[in-house]
N, C-alpha and C positions, 0 to 999 in steps of 0.2 A: 081300879085304883086311880085317884086323881093324879095327873101328870103335872110336873112343875111348869111345863110350857103352857098348859091350860090355865094354871093359876096366874102365870105371868100375863097372858092375854087378858084374863079377867081384870087383873090389877090395873092395867093400862086403860082398858075401856072404862072402868069405873072411875079412874082418876081423871082421865081426859074428858069423860062424859061424851065420848064419840067413838063409834066403830071405825069410821074412816081415819081419824087421827091416830087411833091405836094401831091400825094397820100400817100407817106410814111410820110410826115410831118403831114398830117391830119388823119392818121391811118384809111385810107379807101382804096378802090381799084381803079386802073386806069380806068376801065370802068365806075365806079360811077362818077369819076372826069370828064370824057369825056361827060357823060350824062348831068351833071350840066352845062358845058360850052356850049354844043349844045342848051340847053334850054335857056340860057342867050342870045345867038346869035339870036335865033328865037324871043325872046321877044324884043330885041333891034333892030331887023331888019338889021343885018349886021354882018360881021366878026369882031370878037374881038381879035382873035389871028391868026397869020400866022404860020402854021405848017411847020417846016424845019427839015426834018429827024426826030429825036427823040426830037427835041427842039420845043419851042413855043415862038414867039415874038409878043408883042402887036401891033396891027394896030393903026393908029391914033385914031380911035374910042375907041380902047382898052386902049390906054394911058389915054384918058379922063376919062373912067370908072375907071381906076386904081386910079387916083387921088381922085375921089369921094368915091371909096370903102375904100381907106386908111382912109379918114376922118370919114366915117360912122363907121368903125370898131373901130377906136380909141374912138369915142364918146360912143359906146356901152361898151367898156372896162372901160371907166371912170364911166359910170352909174353903172356898176356892182360893181366897187370898192367902190363907194359912198353909194350904197343902200344895196347890198347883205350882209347877215350875214356870218361870217367866215365859218360856217359849210356848207354853200351852195357852196362855192368855191370848184371846183373839177378839176381834170385833171391829165394826166400822164406827168411827167416832165423828160426829158432826161438830166441827170445831169452828168457832167464830174468832177472828183475830183482827186487832187494830193494825193498820198498815205500819205504824211505828214499830211494832213487834216484828212484822214481816221483814222490815228493812234492817233489823238489828239481829236478834238472836233466834228467830223462828227456825231457820235452817239447822242450827245446832240442836234445837229441841227435837225436830223431826228425825235427824240423824241418830240421836241417842235412843229415841223410842224404837226406831227401826232396828237398832242393834240389840236392845234388851228385850223387845217384844215384837219379833219379826212378823207375827200374824195380825198385828193391829194396823189398820189402814185409816186414812183421814179423808173426810169430805170437808174441804176448807172453804170458808166464806170470809172474805175480807170486807169489813164494813166499819161504820162509825158506831160508837158506843150506844147511842139511843136506840138504834135499830137492832143491835145485838141484844140489848137488854130485853126489848120486846120479843125477840125470837126465843130467848131463854124462857121468858114467862109463858110463851105459847108452846114451849117444849119442842121447838123446831131446831134447837141447838142443844148438844149435850154438855159442852164446855166452851167458855169464851175467855179470851185474854183481852180485857177491856179496861177503860178508865173506871175504877171502882173505888170503894165497894158499892154494890147496888143495894145492900142492906134490905133484902126482901125475906119474908118468912120462908123457912125450909130451904134456903140457899146458903152455900158456903162461899165466903170470899177470902181467898188466900193472897196475901201481899206478894207481889212479884218484884217490881223495881219501880223507881221513880226517875223521870227524865225532867231536868230543868228546862224551862222555856229558853229559847235563844232567838235573838233577832239578827238577821243577816240580810245583806243586800249586795248588789253588783257595785264594784268600785266606780263604775261610770256615774253613779248617783252623787258622788262627791261628799258622802257623809262619813264623819270620823276622820282621824282618830280622836279619842276623847269623847266626853259626854255630848250627845247630840241634843241641841236645844229643842224645846217643845215646839217652837214655831217651825223649825225645819222638819220635824216629824209630821206635823199637820199638813205640810205641802206634799207629802208622799202618801201613797196608798199602802195598806198592809195586806198581807196574804196569809190566810190561816185556814183552820178547819171549819166545817159548816156551822151555821148559826145555831143548830140544835145542840152543839157540844159545849162542855164546860170551858174549854179553851177559849172559844169565842167570847163567852160571857166574862171570863177573867180579863180578857183584853179590853172589853168595853168598860169594865169596872175600873181598871187601872187608869184609863183615860179620864173617866169621870172624877177620879180622885186627884188627878194632876192638873187637868185643864178643863175649860168649859166647852170648847168646841169638840165635835165628834169627828173621829178619823174616818177616812174612806177605807172600807175593808172588803177585799175580794175573798171569796171562800171556795174551797174545793175539798172533796173527800179523798182526793188523790195527792199523796205527798210528792210524787214525781211531777205532777202539774204545778204544785206550789213552788217547788224548786226551780222548774223551768221558767216560770214567770218571774221569779226573783233574779235568775241569771240573765234574763232578757231585759232587766231594768224596769219592769212594770211596777215593782213595789218592794216593800220590806217583808221578808218572810218571818213568821213566828211559829216555829216548830222546833223540836229537839235538835241540839247540835249534832247528836250522834247520827242522824239520818242525812246530814249535809256534809259529812267529812270529805268525800271525794271532791266536791265543788270547792270547799274551803282549802283543801290541799293544793288544788290547781289554781287557786287565786280567782276563780270565777265568782266567788262570794267572799265577803269578810264579815266578821261579827261586829255588832254595834253595841255601844253602851247607851241605851235609851233612857235609863233611869226609871223605867217602869218595873215595878216589883210584882211578879205573878207567882202563885204557888206552883210547885212542880207537878208534873202529870204523873199521878200514882196509878199504876196498873195492878189489877188483880186477876187471879184465875178463879172464875166463878162458875159454879155448877149447882144443880138442884140435888138435894139429898133424896135419894130414891133407893129402893131395895137392890137394884142392879147397878148401883153407882160405883162398885168396887174398882172397875177399870178406870173410870173417870177420875176417881180420887187418886189413884196411882199416877195417872198422867198429870194431874194438877200438881202433885208433889214433885214430879220430875221437872215440871215447868218452873217451880219455885227455885229448885237447885240451879237450873240453867240460867235463869234470870239473875240470880244473886251472883253467880260466877261471872256473868257478863258485866255486872255493875261494879265489880272489884276495881279499885283505883288503878291497878296496873293494866286493866283491860280498857279503861276509859282514856288513858293517856294517848 
């Protein structure tokens, strides 16, 4: 009788077109994957995958099995979601997170998941959105909290929360109160997220619309580094106010009215729709609840 585990192994080899990547995805070894596939081919009496170098492509019989495996795995996931107690749900989740989320509500999310699903663990990667999107597409991440939506086929984008951009600098720069003139802004450097991010592009666009000269912009993928540079008077930071609250409260930074209008940073919980995505979908829904709770007006005051 065909085992669900063997069907799961076949599904991921056929989907990822790779024995090695399927082994990584399933936290097993490549020889173990090869043994499962060989046993399936013997049981079904024919080749299910064509080996091409290090890749694997489903044969006509393999494509037929892939359709059935997809349906069966989804049915099993629905059964588990409907019947299993929360404490029974388990698994290691590869989670990608923007540092803005790390600095705001990620601890509350982890605490809630640990309380409701104590057998779930996380392998957390903190990175910028472009790299997390690439990792999602390569199926190296199961779930990501990033600047979205990524609007890719077979992916789910759930809105989490939006953070307005804020400009802040050290009082020693002598800027403000009141609207800071464009000429004064151009004499200072800005500090924000890497050039590959939408935030950087929005800042560039805002300057193009308001003035002809280009600003000097330092970039870093580390919010802690951006804040430290702003506190040291190196330039004007452009990141969400929520991640600068300690420095603002201590007077090490103060907010600026730059007159630059930028769209808010919208975050999504993004994951691929897959037969075994039941746990991921549950975690994404928890993230939505936690993010919306954090974004309530009484929490932002």
